[in-house]
N, C-alpha and C positions, 0 to 999 in steps of 0.2 A: 673277168679274171677268176681263175680257180679259187675255191674256198681256201685251200692251203696257202696260196700266195697272198691272199687278202689277210690271213692271220699273221703271217710273217711280217707283212708291211705294217700292220697295226702295231706290233711289238717294237719294230724299229722306230716308228713315229713316237711311240711312248717314251722310249729312253732318250731320244733326241730332244724332246720337249722338257723333260723333267730332270735331267742329269744335274746332280748337285753334290753336296758333301757326302763322304762315304758313310755307309751303315754296316753294321755287323750282320751280314746276311747268312742264311743257313748254308753250311757245307762249303767245300771248295772243289768238288768233283768237276771233271771236264765235260765238255759238251757231248762227246761220244761215249760216255759211261766209264772212262778211265777214272779209277777211284783214287782218293787221297786218304792216307791213314790218319784220320781225325774223327772225333766223335762230335756230339752236340751237347749243349747245356741240358742238365736234368730237367725234364718237363718242357723243353723246347719243342715246338712243332713247326715244320716247314711244309708249305703247300706250293705246288708248282703246276704250270701248264705249259706244254711244249707243242710246237707245230713243225712238221717237216714238209718240204716240197722235194720229192724224189723223182729222178728220171732213171728209168731202167734201160737195159741194153737195146730195147726196140724204140727208144726215145719217147716212151709214154710217161705221162706225168701222174704221180700218185700223191695224195695228201694223207699224211699220218698225224695223228694227235695223241697226246698222253696227258693224263692227269695223275698226280702223285701226292702222297702224304708221307712225311718223314717225321719220326718221333724219337727224341732222345730219352731212353729209359733211364740211363745213368750218364755220367760224363764220358764213359768209354763205350757204352753199348747203345746202338740205335737200330731201329727197324724202319723199313720203307715198303709201301705198297703202291703199285702203278696199275692203271687201266689204260688199255690201248684201243684205238679205233683208226679206221682208214677209209679213204674215199677214192674210188677208182672210176667215178662217173656213174655209179649205180646207187648213189646215196651212201650215207654213213653206215659202216659195218663194224661190229665188234671184232677186234683183231687179237685180243688176248689179254694177259695180265702177268705181272711179275711181283715177286716178294723177295726182299733182300734183308739180311741182318748182317751187322758188322760190329766187331769188337776190337778196340784198341789194345794191343798187347804190350807195346812199348810207347811211352810218351815222348814225343819229339822235343819237348821243352826241357827234358832231363837228360836225354841221350842224343848222340850225333844223328841218329835216324829215328823216325817213327815207324812202327810196324802194326799191321792190323790183319785179322782173319775175317773173311767175308764169305757169305753163302747166298747164292741166288737161285731161285726156282722160277722158271719161265714157262708159260703155256701160251702157244700160238694156235689160233683157230684156223679152220680151212679158208677163211677169207683172205689170209695172207698169201701163202704160196704152196700149201701142203694139202693133199687130198684128205688127210686125217689130222686130228689135233697133234701138235708136236709138244713134247715135254722135255725140258732140258734142266739139269742140275749142274751148277758151276760153283765149286768151292775155290777161293782165291786167297793168295797171300799178297798183301799190299805193303810196299816199302816206300817211304817218302822222306826226302831231306830238303831243307831250305838253306841255300848258300848265301852268305853275306846279308842275311836278313830279308832278302827280296826275291831271289830266284828259287822257285819251287821246282823240284824234280820228283817224279813219282814213277813207279813201275809196278805192274800187276802180272801175276802168273797163276795159272790154275788149270784144272782138268775139266773140260766141258763134256758132260756125260748125257747123251740123248737116250731117253727111256722109251718113248713112243714117237713115231710108229715103228721104228726099229731101234735096236740097242747098238750103240757105238760110242767111242770116246776119242778125244783129241786134245792136244795141248793148246791152250788159249793164252794170249798175252797182250799186254798194252803198255804204253809208256807215254808220258807227257811232260811238258816244261811250260812254265808260265812266269812272266815278269811284268810288273812287280807282283809279288805274292799277295799283298794286301794293299789296297788303294782304291781310289774312285774308278780307275780304268786299268785293266790288265790285259796283256796280249799273250797268247800261247799257241802251242801246237801239240798235237798228239797223233799217235799211230796205233791202230787197233787191229788185232787179228782174231777173226771168228772162224775157226777151222771147220766147223761142221757145215757151214754154208760157203766155205772157201772164199771168204771175203777179207780183204785187207784195205783199210781206209787211212788216208792222211787228212788231218782235220786242223787247219789254221782257224783261230777263234779269238773272241774277245769277251771279257767279263766286265760289266758296267754296274756299279753299285748306285742305288737310288735311294731317295728319302723314304722313311717309313719302313726300314728293315726289308727292303726289296732289292732284287738283283736281276739283271737281264744277261743272259749268256747267248752269244751268237756264234755260229760256226758254219763252215762249208766243208763238206766231206767229199774228197776226190777218190773214186773207187779205183785203186791200183789193181784190184781183182775182185770180182764178185758180181752180184745181181744188179747193183745200181752204179751208174757212171758218175752221178752227181747228187748230192743231198744238201739242201739249204735248211738250217735248223735255227729256231729261236725258242728260248725257254725263259719264262718269267717265273721268278721265285718270290715268295713272301714268307717272312718269319713271324711267328706268333708264340706267345708263352701262355701255358695254362696256369 
């Protein structure tokens, strides 16, 4: 069995064995990186490991892996760093890294909607799909609302600007819904548009909270358009406090 599929299977087995009472896990973002306008507790640190099994247009399987650390600088301001790797049958290769910062402009507990500004800097290596390093800067506006105390709706809009190997810009957007918003198990769906790679994905998903401030997020991405026809993703999160 490919390494990426083994990792996904291990995470699925983990949540099925230890599912129990809800915990306050880090963040509420969606599986395919659709953001929620929410911060973290000051001094809170979240760590996560994710694994993808991706099938491209030629029916070839790729394994993708990500490790991330998320830190709440204040109750409104957080930063996150991610390292990416992939496996295409030639061993594990460094695929790139991402840095994101997010600041909550409007608190959803006091107003009808929550709003946040986010900025992401992404670097992909030649191991992914480019002859040179690709560098992309994406500022975003995030608007989120919870209806009836349980249905979460969020929308993201921004300008994806590629700096290397060529300069170009395009409008990027995403939207997601999840119910219930908080609880031991939540089901959701999101749609994301990555214009620079001409990719649009529809992603049904589930979020399962575990004991010990942990959460598992599972999703399957169907490529409406783009490089991959199918992606299976599993993400395990753990919350700690300094």
